[in-house]
Each structure stands twice: as C-alpha cells, then as structure tokens.
ZAFI-387928 format. One record per residue (C-alpha): residue number from 1; residue in one letter; chain; x, y, z. Coordinates in nm, 2 decimals. Layout:
N
{seq NUM; type a; mol A; u X; v Y; w Z}
...
//
This chain:
318
{seq 1; type m; mol A; u -6.86; v 22.19; w 14.24}
{seq 2; type h; mol A; u -6.73; v 21.91; w 14.16}
{seq 3; type p; mol A; u -6.45; v 21.99; w 13.86}
{seq 4; type a; mol A; u -6.48; v 21.65; w 13.75}
{seq 5; type r; mol A; u -6.82; v 21.74; w 13.58}
{seq 6; type f; mol A; u -6.66; v 21.99; w 13.36}
{seq 7; type v; mol A; u -6.39; v 21.76; w 13.20}
{seq 8; type k; mol A; u -6.49; v 21.60; w 12.88}
{seq 9; type g; mol A; u -6.35; v 21.27; w 12.70}
{seq 10; type r; mol A; u -6.26; v 21.33; w 12.35}
{seq 11; type t; mol A; u -6.47; v 21.07; w 12.27}
{seq 12; type g; mol A; u -6.77; v 21.27; w 12.41}
{seq 13; type g; mol A; u -6.83; v 21.07; w 12.74}
{seq 14; type v; mol A; u -6.75; v 21.21; w 13.10}
{seq 15; type v; mol A; u -6.43; v 21.12; w 13.22}
{seq 16; type l; mol A; u -6.42; v 20.86; w 13.54}
{seq 17; type g; mol A; u -6.13; v 20.85; w 13.75}
{seq 18; type s; mol A; u -5.93; v 21.02; w 14.01}
{seq 19; type v; mol A; u -6.09; v 21.37; w 14.11}
{seq 20; type v; mol A; u -5.85; v 21.63; w 13.93}
{seq 21; type l; mol A; u -5.90; v 21.96; w 14.13}
{seq 22; type l; mol A; u -5.88; v 22.25; w 13.89}
{seq 23; type a; mol A; u -5.86; v 22.57; w 14.05}
{seq 24; type l; mol A; u -5.86; v 22.86; w 13.76}
{seq 25; type g; mol A; u -5.73; v 23.18; w 13.89}
{seq 26; type s; mol A; u -6.02; v 23.37; w 13.64}
{seq 27; type v; mol A; u -6.30; v 23.17; w 13.83}
{seq 28; type g; mol A; u -6.28; v 23.46; w 14.10}
{seq 29; type a; mol A; u -6.28; v 23.24; w 14.43}
{seq 30; type s; mol A; u -5.97; v 23.18; w 14.65}
{seq 31; type a; mol A; u -5.79; v 22.81; w 14.55}
{seq 32; type a; mol A; u -5.74; v 22.55; w 14.85}
{seq 33; type p; mol A; u -5.34; v 22.55; w 14.95}
{seq 34; type d; mol A; u -5.39; v 22.18; w 14.78}
{seq 35; type m; mol A; u -5.56; v 22.25; w 14.49}
{seq 36; type i; mol A; u -5.36; v 22.28; w 14.15}
{seq 37; type t; mol A; u -5.38; v 22.63; w 13.96}
{seq 38; type t; mol A; u -5.31; v 22.75; w 13.63}
{seq 39; type r; mol A; u -5.01; v 22.91; w 13.74}
{seq 40; type d; mol A; u -4.89; v 22.56; w 13.86}
{seq 41; type i; mol A; u -4.94; v 22.40; w 13.50}
{seq 42; type k; mol A; u -4.65; v 22.42; w 13.28}
{seq 43; type y; mol A; u -4.79; v 22.58; w 12.95}
{seq 44; type h; mol A; u -5.16; v 22.62; w 13.11}
{seq 45; type t; mol A; u -5.18; v 22.25; w 12.95}
{seq 46; type i; mol A; u -5.31; v 21.93; w 13.14}
{seq 47; type i; mol A; u -5.12; v 21.66; w 12.94}
{seq 48; type g; mol A; u -5.10; v 21.26; w 13.04}
{seq 49; type v; mol A; u -4.71; v 21.31; w 13.21}
{seq 50; type d; mol A; u -4.88; v 21.57; w 13.44}
{seq 51; type m; mol A; u -5.13; v 21.29; w 13.56}
{seq 52; type a; mol A; u -5.09; v 21.08; w 13.88}
{seq 53; type t; mol A; u -5.14; v 20.72; w 13.89}
{seq 54; type d; mol A; u -5.51; v 20.58; w 13.90}
{seq 55; type s; mol A; u -5.60; v 20.94; w 13.76}
{seq 56; type v; mol A; u -5.72; v 20.99; w 13.45}
{seq 57; type g; mol A; u -5.48; v 20.82; w 13.20}
{seq 58; type s; mol A; u -5.31; v 21.00; w 12.92}
{seq 59; type r; mol A; u -5.43; v 20.73; w 12.66}
{seq 60; type a; mol A; u -5.78; v 20.83; w 12.79}
{seq 61; type i; mol A; u -5.72; v 21.16; w 12.63}
{seq 62; type l; mol A; u -5.68; v 21.21; w 12.29}
{seq 63; type n; mol A; u -5.36; v 21.36; w 12.20}
{seq 64; type g; mol A; u -5.20; v 21.35; w 12.55}
{seq 65; type s; mol A; u -5.37; v 21.67; w 12.65}
{seq 66; type v; mol A; u -5.68; v 21.85; w 12.76}
{seq 67; type r; mol A; u -5.75; v 22.16; w 12.54}
{seq 68; type r; mol A; u -5.96; v 22.44; w 12.61}
{seq 69; type a; mol A; u -6.25; v 22.27; w 12.34}
{seq 70; type d; mol A; u -6.23; v 21.97; w 12.60}
{seq 71; type l; mol A; u -6.39; v 22.15; w 12.91}
{seq 72; type h; mol A; u -6.75; v 22.24; w 12.97}
{seq 73; type s; mol A; u -6.88; v 22.58; w 12.83}
{seq 74; type s; mol A; u -6.89; v 22.74; w 13.18}
{seq 75; type l; mol A; u -6.53; v 22.71; w 13.22}
{seq 76; type k; mol A; u -6.41; v 22.79; w 12.89}
{seq 77; type n; mol A; u -6.39; v 23.18; w 13.00}
{seq 78; type g; mol A; u -6.22; v 23.10; w 13.32}
{seq 79; type l; mol A; u -5.93; v 22.93; w 13.12}
{seq 80; type k; mol A; u -5.79; v 23.22; w 12.98}
{seq 81; type g; mol A; u -5.43; v 23.28; w 13.19}
{seq 82; type k; mol A; u -5.15; v 23.52; w 13.19}
{seq 83; type t; mol A; u -4.99; v 23.59; w 12.83}
{seq 84; type g; mol A; u -4.73; v 23.35; w 12.85}
{seq 85; type a; mol A; u -4.31; v 23.43; w 12.75}
{seq 86; type k; mol A; u -4.24; v 23.50; w 12.39}
{seq 87; type g; mol A; u -4.18; v 23.24; w 12.22}
{seq 88; type e; mol A; u -3.90; v 23.17; w 11.95}
{seq 89; type t; mol A; u -3.91; v 23.34; w 11.62}
{seq 90; type g; mol A; u -4.14; v 23.09; w 11.38}
{seq 91; type p; mol A; u -4.00; v 23.05; w 11.02}
{seq 92; type k; mol A; u -3.97; v 23.33; w 10.77}
{seq 93; type g; mol A; u -4.30; v 23.36; w 10.64}
{seq 94; type e; mol A; u -4.38; v 23.37; w 10.21}
{seq 95; type t; mol A; u -4.30; v 23.72; w 10.03}
{seq 96; type g; mol A; u -4.61; v 23.89; w 10.04}
{seq 97; type a; mol A; u -4.71; v 24.08; w 9.74}
{seq 98; type p; mol A; u -4.53; v 24.43; w 9.61}
{seq 99; type g; mol A; u -4.65; v 24.75; w 9.75}
{seq 100; type a; mol A; u -4.76; v 25.04; w 9.55}
{seq 101; type k; mol A; u -4.52; v 25.22; w 9.35}
{seq 102; type g; mol A; u -4.36; v 25.54; w 9.56}
{seq 103; type e; mol A; u -4.37; v 25.90; w 9.47}
{seq 104; type p; mol A; u -4.06; v 25.98; w 9.28}
{seq 105; type g; mol A; u -3.75; v 26.12; w 9.48}
{seq 106; type a; mol A; u -3.58; v 26.47; w 9.46}
{seq 107; type p; mol A; u -3.34; v 26.52; w 9.20}
{seq 108; type g; mol A; u -3.04; v 26.46; w 9.33}
{seq 109; type a; mol A; u -2.75; v 26.70; w 9.31}
{seq 110; type t; mol A; u -2.53; v 26.69; w 9.00}
{seq 111; type g; mol A; u -2.17; v 26.53; w 9.00}
{seq 112; type e; mol A; u -1.89; v 26.64; w 8.91}
{seq 113; type p; mol A; u -1.73; v 26.63; w 8.56}
{seq 114; type g; mol A; u -1.61; v 26.29; w 8.49}
{seq 115; type a; mol A; u -1.25; v 26.26; w 8.38}
{seq 116; type p; mol A; u -1.24; v 26.33; w 7.98}
{seq 117; type g; mol A; u -1.24; v 26.02; w 7.77}
{seq 118; type v; mol A; u -1.00; v 25.85; w 7.55}
{seq 119; type p; mol A; u -0.97; v 26.03; w 7.20}
{seq 120; type g; mol A; u -1.15; v 25.81; w 6.98}
{seq 121; type v; mol A; u -0.91; v 25.63; w 6.63}
{seq 122; type q; mol A; u -0.91; v 25.87; w 6.37}
{seq 123; type g; mol A; u -1.17; v 25.81; w 6.07}
{seq 124; type e; mol A; u -1.07; v 25.68; w 5.73}
{seq 125; type r; mol A; u -0.96; v 25.94; w 5.48}
{seq 126; type g; mol A; u -1.30; v 26.10; w 5.29}
{seq 127; type k; mol A; u -1.32; v 26.07; w 4.89}
{seq 128; type a; mol A; u -1.18; v 26.39; w 4.67}
{seq 129; type g; mol A; u -1.45; v 26.65; w 4.62}
{seq 130; type h; mol A; u -1.57; v 26.73; w 4.27}
{seq 131; type s; mol A; u -1.43; v 27.05; w 4.11}
{seq 132; type a; mol A; u -1.66; v 27.35; w 4.09}
{seq 133; type y; mol A; u -1.67; v 27.30; w 3.70}
{seq 134; type e; mol A; u -1.76; v 26.95; w 3.77}
{seq 135; type v; mol A; u -2.06; v 27.01; w 3.97}
{seq 136; type y; mol A; u -2.15; v 27.29; w 3.68}
{seq 137; type v; mol A; u -2.16; v 27.01; w 3.46}
{seq 138; type a; mol A; u -2.33; v 26.74; w 3.70}
{seq 139; type s; mol A; u -2.63; v 27.01; w 3.71}
{seq 140; type l; mol A; u -2.67; v 27.03; w 3.36}
{seq 141; type s; mol A; u -3.00; v 26.86; w 3.20}
{seq 142; type p; mol A; u -2.92; v 26.61; w 2.93}
{seq 143; type s; mol A; u -3.06; v 26.83; w 2.67}
{seq 144; type q; mol A; u -2.79; v 27.10; w 2.80}
{seq 145; type t; mol A; u -2.46; v 27.14; w 2.64}
{seq 146; type p; mol A; u -2.19; v 27.24; w 2.88}
{seq 147; type l; mol A; u -1.96; v 27.52; w 2.83}
{seq 148; type s; mol A; u -1.58; v 27.44; w 2.84}
{seq 149; type q; mol A; u -1.40; v 27.54; w 3.10}
{seq 150; type a; mol A; u -1.25; v 27.81; w 2.99}
{seq 151; type d; mol A; u -1.60; v 27.99; w 2.87}
{seq 152; type w; mol A; u -1.76; v 27.83; w 3.20}
{seq 153; type l; mol A; u -1.48; v 28.08; w 3.42}
{seq 154; type a; mol A; u -1.52; v 28.36; w 3.18}
{seq 155; type s; mol A; u -1.93; v 28.38; w 3.25}
{seq 156; type l; mol A; u -1.87; v 28.37; w 3.64}
{seq 157; type k; mol A; u -1.75; v 28.72; w 3.59}
{seq 158; type g; mol A; u -1.99; v 28.95; w 3.75}
{seq 159; type e; mol A; u -2.12; v 29.29; w 3.63}
{seq 160; type r; mol A; u -1.90; v 29.61; w 3.68}
{seq 161; type g; mol A; u -1.98; v 29.75; w 4.01}
{seq 162; type p; mol A; u -2.06; v 30.09; w 4.05}
{seq 163; type q; mol A; u -1.77; v 30.37; w 4.11}
{seq 164; type g; mol A; u -1.60; v 30.35; w 4.41}
{seq 165; type d; mol A; u -1.50; v 30.70; w 4.59}
{seq 166; type p; mol A; u -1.18; v 30.82; w 4.55}
{seq 167; type g; mol A; u -0.90; v 30.73; w 4.80}
{seq 168; type q; mol A; u -0.74; v 30.96; w 5.01}
{seq 169; type v; mol A; u -0.43; v 31.11; w 4.88}
{seq 170; type g; mol A; u -0.14; v 30.89; w 4.98}
{seq 171; type e; mol A; u 0.18; v 31.04; w 5.18}
{seq 172; type q; mol A; u 0.44; v 31.10; w 4.90}
{seq 173; type g; mol A; u 0.68; v 30.80; w 4.87}
{seq 174; type e; mol A; u 1.07; v 30.80; w 4.90}
{seq 175; type q; mol A; u 1.28; v 30.89; w 4.58}
{seq 176; type g; mol A; u 1.35; v 30.54; w 4.40}
{seq 177; type e; mol A; u 1.69; v 30.45; w 4.30}
{seq 178; type h; mol A; u 1.77; v 30.56; w 3.96}
{seq 179; type g; mol A; u 1.64; v 30.29; w 3.69}
{seq 180; type d; mol A; u 1.82; v 30.16; w 3.42}
{seq 181; type s; mol A; u 1.72; v 30.34; w 3.02}
{seq 182; type a; mol A; u 1.52; v 30.11; w 2.80}
{seq 183; type y; mol A; u 1.79; v 30.06; w 2.60}
{seq 184; type e; mol A; u 2.00; v 29.90; w 2.90}
{seq 185; type v; mol A; u 1.72; v 29.70; w 2.95}
{seq 186; type y; mol A; u 1.72; v 29.56; w 2.60}
{seq 187; type v; mol A; u 2.10; v 29.52; w 2.62}
{seq 188; type a; mol A; u 2.03; v 29.31; w 2.95}
{seq 189; type s; mol A; u 1.79; v 29.07; w 2.79}
{seq 190; type l; mol A; u 2.04; v 28.96; w 2.54}
{seq 191; type s; mol A; u 2.23; v 28.61; w 2.55}
{seq 192; type p; mol A; u 2.59; v 28.65; w 2.58}
{seq 193; type s; mol A; u 2.62; v 28.48; w 2.21}
{seq 194; type q; mol A; u 2.40; v 28.75; w 2.09}
{seq 195; type t; mol A; u 2.57; v 29.11; w 1.99}
{seq 196; type p; mol A; u 2.34; v 29.41; w 2.06}
{seq 197; type l; mol A; u 2.29; v 29.71; w 1.84}
{seq 198; type s; mol A; u 2.36; v 30.02; w 1.87}
{seq 199; type q; mol A; u 2.13; v 30.27; w 2.05}
{seq 200; type a; mol A; u 2.06; v 30.46; w 1.72}
{seq 201; type d; mol A; u 1.99; v 30.11; w 1.58}
{seq 202; type w; mol A; u 1.78; v 30.00; w 1.83}
{seq 203; type l; mol A; u 1.57; v 30.35; w 1.85}
{seq 204; type a; mol A; u 1.56; v 30.29; w 1.47}
{seq 205; type s; mol A; u 1.43; v 29.93; w 1.54}
{seq 206; type l; mol A; u 1.12; v 30.08; w 1.79}
{seq 207; type k; mol A; u 0.94; v 30.22; w 1.48}
{seq 208; type g; mol A; u 0.63; v 30.03; w 1.48}
{seq 209; type e; mol A; u 0.47; v 29.84; w 1.18}
{seq 210; type r; mol A; u 0.36; v 30.12; w 0.91}
{seq 211; type g; mol A; u -0.02; v 30.23; w 0.96}
{seq 212; type p; mol A; u -0.27; v 30.23; w 0.68}
{seq 213; type q; mol A; u -0.27; v 30.48; w 0.43}
{seq 214; type g; mol A; u -0.43; v 30.80; w 0.55}
{seq 215; type d; mol A; u -0.63; v 30.98; w 0.30}
{seq 216; type p; mol A; u -0.50; v 31.24; w 0.03}
{seq 217; type g; mol A; u -0.42; v 31.58; w 0.16}
{seq 218; type a; mol A; u -0.57; v 31.89; w 0.00}
{seq 219; type v; mol A; u -0.36; v 32.01; w -0.30}
{seq 220; type g; mol A; u -0.15; v 32.28; w -0.24}
{seq 221; type p; mol A; u -0.06; v 32.59; w -0.42}
{seq 222; type a; mol A; u 0.20; v 32.54; w -0.70}
{seq 223; type g; mol A; u 0.58; v 32.66; w -0.57}
{seq 224; type p; mol A; u 0.81; v 32.82; w -0.76}
{seq 225; type q; mol A; u 0.99; v 32.68; w -1.03}
{seq 226; type g; mol A; u 1.32; v 32.55; w -0.87}
{seq 227; type e; mol A; u 1.67; v 32.54; w -1.07}
{seq 228; type p; mol A; u 1.73; v 32.24; w -1.28}
{seq 229; type g; mol A; u 1.96; v 32.02; w -1.09}
{seq 230; type a; mol A; u 2.32; v 31.93; w -1.23}
{seq 231; type i; mol A; u 2.38; v 31.52; w -1.23}
{seq 232; type d; mol A; u 2.72; v 31.41; w -1.15}
{seq 233; type s; mol A; u 2.87; v 31.27; w -1.49}
{seq 234; type s; mol A; u 3.00; v 30.99; w -1.24}
{seq 235; type g; mol A; u 2.65; v 30.85; w -1.18}
{seq 236; type y; mol A; u 2.58; v 30.69; w -0.89}
{seq 237; type n; mol A; u 2.77; v 30.48; w -0.63}
{seq 238; type v; mol A; u 2.62; v 30.20; w -0.37}
{seq 239; type r; mol A; u 2.67; v 30.23; w -0.02}
{seq 240; type t; mol A; u 2.69; v 29.90; w 0.21}
{seq 241; type s; mol A; u 2.69; v 29.85; w 0.57}
{seq 242; type s; mol A; u 2.72; v 29.50; w 0.76}
{seq 243; type l; mol A; u 2.70; v 29.33; w 1.07}
{seq 244; type t; mol A; u 2.76; v 28.97; w 1.16}
{seq 245; type v; mol A; u 2.51; v 28.91; w 1.44}
{seq 246; type s; mol A; u 2.50; v 28.54; w 1.68}
{seq 247; type g; mol A; u 2.22; v 28.43; w 1.83}
{seq 248; type s; mol A; u 1.81; v 28.49; w 1.72}
{seq 249; type g; mol A; u 1.65; v 28.79; w 1.78}
{seq 250; type v; mol A; u 1.54; v 29.09; w 1.56}
{seq 251; type f; mol A; u 1.83; v 29.35; w 1.43}
{seq 252; type g; mol A; u 1.86; v 29.67; w 1.25}
{seq 253; type l; mol A; u 2.11; v 29.84; w 1.04}
{seq 254; type s; mol A; u 2.13; v 30.13; w 0.85}
{seq 255; type v; mol A; u 2.35; v 30.29; w 0.54}
{seq 256; type a; mol A; u 2.44; v 30.67; w 0.45}
{seq 257; type c; mol A; u 2.48; v 30.82; w 0.14}
{seq 258; type q; mol A; u 2.79; v 31.08; w 0.10}
{seq 259; type p; mol A; u 2.72; v 31.44; w 0.09}
{seq 260; type g; mol A; u 2.59; v 31.58; w -0.27}
{seq 261; type e; mol A; u 2.44; v 31.20; w -0.31}
{seq 262; type l; mol A; u 2.06; v 31.09; w -0.27}
{seq 263; type a; mol A; u 1.95; v 30.73; w -0.22}
{seq 264; type t; mol A; u 1.73; v 30.66; w -0.44}
{seq 265; type g; mol A; u 1.72; v 30.24; w -0.38}
{seq 266; type g; mol A; u 1.84; v 30.01; w -0.11}
{seq 267; type g; mol A; u 1.79; v 29.67; w 0.07}
{seq 268; type v; mol A; u 1.90; v 29.38; w 0.29}
{seq 269; type q; mol A; u 2.11; v 29.08; w 0.24}
{seq 270; type g; mol A; u 2.16; v 28.77; w 0.46}
{seq 271; type s; mol A; u 2.13; v 28.40; w 0.47}
{seq 272; type n; mol A; u 1.81; v 28.21; w 0.39}
{seq 273; type d; mol A; u 1.71; v 28.25; w 0.75}
{seq 274; type i; mol A; u 1.63; v 28.62; w 0.76}
{seq 275; type i; mol A; u 1.29; v 28.77; w 0.75}
{seq 276; type v; mol A; u 1.30; v 29.11; w 0.65}
{seq 277; type h; mol A; u 1.04; v 29.33; w 0.84}
{seq 278; type e; mol A; u 1.15; v 29.68; w 0.69}
{seq 279; type s; mol A; u 1.33; v 29.84; w 0.44}
{seq 280; type y; mol A; u 1.34; v 30.19; w 0.32}
{seq 281; type p; mol A; u 1.50; v 30.57; w 0.27}
{seq 282; type y; mol A; u 1.51; v 30.77; w 0.56}
{seq 283; type g; mol A; u 1.60; v 31.15; w 0.62}
{seq 284; type l; mol A; u 1.50; v 31.24; w 0.27}
{seq 285; type g; mol A; u 1.72; v 30.99; w 0.10}
{seq 286; type a; mol A; u 1.98; v 31.07; w 0.34}
{seq 287; type g; mol A; u 2.05; v 30.66; w 0.34}
{seq 288; type w; mol A; u 1.88; v 30.31; w 0.38}
{seq 289; type y; mol A; u 1.75; v 30.17; w 0.69}
{seq 290; type a; mol A; u 1.66; v 29.78; w 0.71}
{seq 291; type r; mol A; u 1.53; v 29.54; w 1.00}
{seq 292; type a; mol A; u 1.53; v 29.18; w 0.97}
{seq 293; type a; mol A; u 1.48; v 28.89; w 1.25}
{seq 294; type r; mol A; u 1.63; v 28.55; w 1.24}
{seq 295; type n; mol A; u 1.52; v 28.24; w 1.46}
{seq 296; type t; mol A; u 1.86; v 28.04; w 1.43}
{seq 297; type t; mol A; u 2.17; v 28.10; w 1.66}
{seq 298; type a; mol A; u 2.44; v 28.01; w 1.40}
{seq 299; type p; mol A; u 2.64; v 28.34; w 1.38}
{seq 300; type t; mol A; u 2.55; v 28.53; w 1.02}
{seq 301; type q; mol A; u 2.60; v 28.85; w 0.85}
{seq 302; type i; mol A; u 2.35; v 29.12; w 0.72}
{seq 303; type t; mol A; u 2.44; v 29.35; w 0.49}
{seq 304; type t; mol A; u 2.24; v 29.70; w 0.40}
{seq 305; type y; mol A; u 2.28; v 29.88; w 0.08}
{seq 306; type a; mol A; u 2.19; v 30.20; w -0.06}
{seq 307; type v; mol A; u 2.17; v 30.31; w -0.41}
{seq 308; type c; mol A; u 2.27; v 30.68; w -0.38}
{seq 309; type l; mol A; u 2.29; v 30.90; w -0.69}
{seq 310; type k; mol A; u 2.50; v 31.18; w -0.73}
{seq 311; type v; mol A; u 2.34; v 31.50; w -0.74}
{seq 312; type s; mol A; u 2.47; v 31.88; w -0.74}
{seq 313; type n; mol A; u 2.19; v 32.00; w -0.53}
{seq 314; type a; mol A; u 2.18; v 31.65; w -0.27}
{seq 315; type t; mol A; u 2.26; v 31.71; w 0.12}
{seq 316; type g; mol A; u 2.34; v 31.36; w 0.20}
{seq 317; type g; mol A; u 2.50; v 31.21; w 0.50}
{seq 318; type p; mol A; u 2.41; v 31.03; w 0.79}
//
C-alpha cells in the first residue's frame, strides 16, 4: 500500500509530491533495502530538512515536522519506536505541598553536663528587718494599748516547767586555792585614798539595820534585891576616839569606858557631809559605837564619844 495515502497535510488535504516510503518496524513486514525505516530517522520525526528536492516541502508541513497526529489512524499504532536515550534534566519544578507530620522521634541520649555558669552580680543589701517588739506593736489593733518594751519582755516568760529529775552526782573537784577572807576582800575594794577600818570595826559595821520592835515578853519573876551601888564622888568621864578618813564610804568607830565606868550616853561628830547610820552603847554599857557614811573624798575627822558614869560595880572596858 502506498504510504503517501497515510500522510495528511496539516491543512486537512492529502500531501502531494514525491513518494515518501515509510517502513515502520512495528508494522510487521520487513522493509525493502532502499526504504527509510524509523531507525534511519533522527528522533523518529521527519522534518523539512529530511525531505529531498521535489518531495513534500517543509513549507507544506505545519511547523516543519510530521507528528503522530498527522498520520492516518491505521499507522498511528505502528509509529511507536524504541525508547530513546535519556534526555537532559529539565528545570527544577515548583516546591510541592508539605507532607504529613511524622511521628516524634525517640529521645536522644542525655548530654554531658555543661560548664558552670559565671556567678551573677551580688544583689543589693536588703532593708533592715523589724525587731520582735516592733512586730508585736504592729500586730495590735488601733484600740489596743501596747505594753512597754520592758513589760513586753517580762510577759514572754513562760510558765514554770515541772521539776526535772535530779542529775547524777558529779565527781569531786580538786581542792581549790585558799580564798581571801571577807575582810581582805573589803580592804582590796577600797581606793588608795581610803583608809580601811580595823577588822573589829569592820565586823561591827556589818550589823544590819535594826529590826522591828518585838512583842513584849512575859513578865518574869522578881529577882532578889540587889545591894545599892555606890556612886563615885568624881561623877563621870567623857571618853573619845577619833579617826581621820579620806574618801567616800561607810566608816565605823567605837570608844570604850574604863573599868568601873558605865556608858550612859554617847554620839558621833564630824563634818557636815557625815551621815550617821547608827549610834548605840555596846557590851551592856562597856562603851559606845557609831557608824557613819560620807560621799565626798576630802579628808575629814570623825569622833565618837561616850559619857562614862563612875560606879563601884561597873565592869567597863572593851
């Protein structure tokens, strides 16, 4: 069958001209030696430059090539040739839509500890806090009157707890050094300008204040009548004892009557800064004792005196 019948013009008419023999390897019949097969056609497409003179011109073929759509339907199925060589990579297409989110991966291994960070800048000093007493005052309502700080501190004392069990007896301590006597402590407590009392006067000065009058005792039975005492015709003597003191403090001074005399009165005399604490007879009239104090440091003299009455049966003496 003449192949020219199967080549249609792009304008719809049959292309007239020289006979172009197309033997398609897929038709099934073997091609004549002088026939052009699809293997002999570059890219398996006939374009204008492939045509001989006086054959179908390229101008008669739309776009200068014969495509599958230009052939008769009976040859369309036989025009498929072998797969050609791989063409060059085309331009990169547009980015496709994001795919679905994948499942979370397994946790990674714990990394090694990082190096210690640089110490931060020291913060500013905070404001001074309130004292416990200030917190107590602030906790009161306007209608409440706060206690004084001393009373508030005293109110913090809790109730007395129960008596604890006796502790174990400790081991006996070593023998301590011999301590000073009370009189030695008194002497050591004086300033260099003060003259210490004698030990007897100091002991006498330790007498406490006179206690309240006791209730009268029951009347005892009358004693036997004593012999009348004889009064010395010479009358009485005033005995004195003086002490010069320098400095402030308490000072005691006594004066004794002589044997055969009885102290019936007495007193103490000194400068205006002397304050008399005590003045009384001692030893059943054996003499007189006085104790006084002063707050100044200028030297002064203190004199104790006793009015000693001469009697025949008086013992007298210190």
